[in-house]
C-alpha positions as CSV (number, residue, x, y, z in Angstrom):
1,M,-33.6,30.3,27.9
2,K,-34.9,28.2,25.0
3,S,-32.6,30.1,22.5
4,K,-29.6,29.3,24.8
5,I,-30.4,25.7,24.7
6,N,-30.8,25.7,21.0
7,V,-27.4,27.5,20.5
8,I,-25.8,25.0,22.8
9,L,-27.4,22.1,20.9
10,I,-26.3,23.5,17.5
11,L,-22.7,23.9,18.7
12,F,-22.7,20.4,20.2
13,L,-24.0,19.0,16.9
14,L,-21.5,20.9,14.8
15,T,-18.6,19.9,17.0
16,N,-19.7,16.2,16.7
17,L,-20.1,16.5,13.0
18,T,-16.6,18.0,12.6
19,F,-14.9,15.6,15.1
20,G,-14.5,12.2,13.5
21,Q,-15.0,13.3,9.9
22,K,-12.7,11.7,7.4
23,E,-11.9,12.9,3.9
24,T,-11.0,10.6,1.1
25,W,-7.7,11.4,-0.6
26,K,-6.9,9.6,-3.9
27,L,-3.6,8.1,-4.9
28,N,-1.9,9.8,-7.8
29,P,-0.8,6.9,-10.1
30,E,1.4,9.2,-12.2
31,K,3.6,10.0,-9.2
32,S,3.4,6.6,-7.4
33,F,5.0,3.3,-7.8
34,I,5.7,0.0,-6.2
35,S,8.8,-2.0,-7.1
36,Y,10.4,-5.3,-6.1
37,D,13.9,-6.6,-6.1
38,A,14.6,-10.3,-6.6
39,N,17.8,-12.3,-6.7
40,H,19.1,-15.5,-8.3
41,L,22.5,-16.9,-7.9
42,L,23.4,-15.7,-11.4
43,H,21.6,-12.3,-11.6
44,A,19.4,-9.8,-9.8
45,W,16.4,-7.8,-11.2
46,T,13.9,-5.2,-10.4
47,G,10.2,-5.1,-11.5
48,I,8.2,-1.8,-11.2
49,N,4.5,-1.1,-11.2
50,N,3.2,2.4,-12.0
51,K,-0.5,1.4,-12.3
52,I,-1.5,1.5,-8.6
53,K,-4.9,2.4,-7.3
54,G,-5.5,3.5,-3.8
55,I,-7.2,5.8,-1.3
56,A,-6.4,7.2,2.1
57,K,-8.9,8.4,4.7
58,I,-7.6,11.5,6.5
59,E,-9.1,12.7,9.7
60,V,-10.3,16.3,9.3
61,Q,-9.6,17.2,12.9
62,D,-5.9,16.2,13.1
63,N,-5.1,15.9,9.4
64,E,-3.7,12.4,10.0
65,I,-4.0,9.3,7.9
66,K,-6.5,6.8,9.6
67,E,-6.9,4.2,6.8
68,I,-5.2,3.2,3.6
69,A,-6.4,0.9,0.8
70,I,-4.1,-0.1,-2.1
71,L,-4.8,-2.3,-5.0
72,T,-2.5,-3.4,-7.9
73,L,-2.5,-6.1,-10.5
74,V,0.2,-8.7,-10.7
75,K,0.3,-8.3,-14.5
76,D,1.3,-4.6,-14.2
77,F,4.8,-5.3,-12.8
78,D,7.5,-4.9,-15.4
79,S,11.1,-6.1,-15.1
80,N,12.0,-5.2,-18.7
81,N,12.2,-8.8,-19.6
82,T,9.0,-10.2,-21.2
83,G,10.0,-13.8,-20.8
84,R,10.7,-13.4,-17.1
85,D,7.4,-11.4,-16.6
86,S,5.4,-14.1,-18.5
87,H,7.0,-16.8,-16.4
88,A,6.2,-14.8,-13.2
89,L,2.6,-14.6,-14.2
90,E,2.5,-18.4,-14.5
91,V,4.3,-18.9,-11.2
92,L,2.0,-16.4,-9.4
93,K,-1.1,-18.0,-11.1
94,S,-2.2,-14.5,-12.1
95,L,-5.4,-15.7,-13.8
96,S,-6.6,-17.1,-10.5
97,F,-5.0,-14.4,-8.3
98,P,-4.7,-11.2,-10.4
99,E,-4.7,-8.7,-7.6
100,V,-2.5,-7.6,-4.7
101,R,-4.4,-5.7,-2.0
102,F,-3.4,-4.0,1.2
103,Y,-5.9,-2.4,3.7
104,A,-4.8,-0.8,7.0
105,D,-6.7,0.9,9.7
106,S,-4.0,0.7,12.3
107,I,-1.8,3.6,11.6
108,E,0.5,5.5,14.0
109,V,2.2,8.7,13.1
110,D,5.5,9.6,14.8
111,Q,6.7,13.0,13.4
112,D,8.0,12.1,9.9
113,S,7.5,8.3,10.1
114,I,4.4,6.2,10.1
115,K,3.8,2.7,11.2
116,I,1.1,0.9,9.2
117,R,-0.3,-2.4,10.2
118,G,-2.9,-4.1,7.9
119,L,-4.1,-7.0,5.9
120,F,-2.0,-7.9,2.9
121,N,-3.8,-10.2,0.3
122,F,-1.5,-11.9,-2.2
123,H,-1.8,-15.1,-4.2
124,G,-5.2,-15.7,-2.4
125,I,-3.7,-15.6,1.1
126,N,-4.2,-13.0,3.7
127,K,-1.5,-12.0,6.1
128,I,-1.2,-9.2,8.6
129,K,1.8,-7.1,7.7
130,S,3.5,-4.2,9.5
131,I,5.2,-1.5,7.4
132,T,7.1,1.5,8.4
133,A,7.2,4.5,6.0
134,F,8.4,8.0,5.9
135,L,5.8,10.7,5.6
136,K,6.2,14.0,3.8
137,E,3.4,16.5,3.7
138,K,3.3,19.4,1.2
139,N,0.6,21.3,-0.8
140,N,-2.3,19.1,0.2
141,K,-0.3,15.9,-0.5
142,K,0.8,13.1,1.7
143,I,3.7,11.1,0.4
144,L,4.6,7.8,1.8
145,T,7.9,6.2,0.9
146,G,9.6,3.1,2.3
147,K,10.3,-0.6,1.8
148,F,9.2,-4.0,3.2
149,N,10.2,-7.6,2.7
150,L,8.0,-10.4,1.4
151,V,8.7,-14.1,1.6
152,P,7.1,-15.8,-1.4
153,T,6.7,-19.2,0.3
154,D,4.7,-17.6,3.0
155,F,2.0,-17.1,0.3
156,D,2.3,-20.8,-1.0
157,I,4.3,-19.7,-4.0
158,E,6.7,-22.2,-5.4
159,L,10.0,-20.6,-6.1
160,P,11.0,-20.6,-9.8
161,S,14.3,-21.9,-10.7
162,F,16.9,-21.2,-13.4
163,M,19.6,-23.7,-14.3
164,M,18.3,-25.9,-11.4
165,V,18.8,-23.2,-8.8
166,K,15.8,-21.5,-7.2
167,I,15.5,-17.7,-6.7
168,E,16.0,-16.4,-3.3
169,N,13.0,-16.6,-1.0
170,L,12.9,-13.0,-0.3
171,L,11.5,-10.1,-2.4
172,I,12.3,-6.5,-1.3
173,F,9.5,-4.0,-2.2
174,N,10.1,-0.3,-2.4
175,F,7.2,2.2,-2.7
176,N,6.4,5.8,-3.2
177,L,2.6,6.6,-2.7
178,E,1.5,10.1,-3.3
179,F,-2.1,10.9,-2.0
180,E,-3.8,14.1,-3.0
181,K,-6.8,16.0,-1.5
């Protein structure tokens, strides 16, 4: 009788240890990027950042993403125009606010799409942001792709101007984030 209780207790403990366990998957910066598209009356441009850091917590039981944390530096966005990039660093006060962070623990998977709701920290301001992404899974990798909009004035950023015309108050971000086991 005592051995039956011990076996049941061990099975119960093993079940509880397995259920609720999360693995940490790392972002592969060589295969990941975040880019933004900006517009001015006279021209449009894109800046890209290939130096992203991040992790995803994956539930062992159902192999689903439960948490995501992304970190990137403002200075790492490159628009192929050093003058524009230098001015952007001034406008964004990158010495005071060098990082952009996103942390989410509200994640819903629906077949090949994923709804991510989390805290976006940019220019010293925290905002809750919802993002929809597409999810591809292959060879112990989870690849999230998608886009979202950001309104700079929501983060107390004064819009820069060129020839007395300010840029549009909308940045469109695209991303490809590849997490590996």
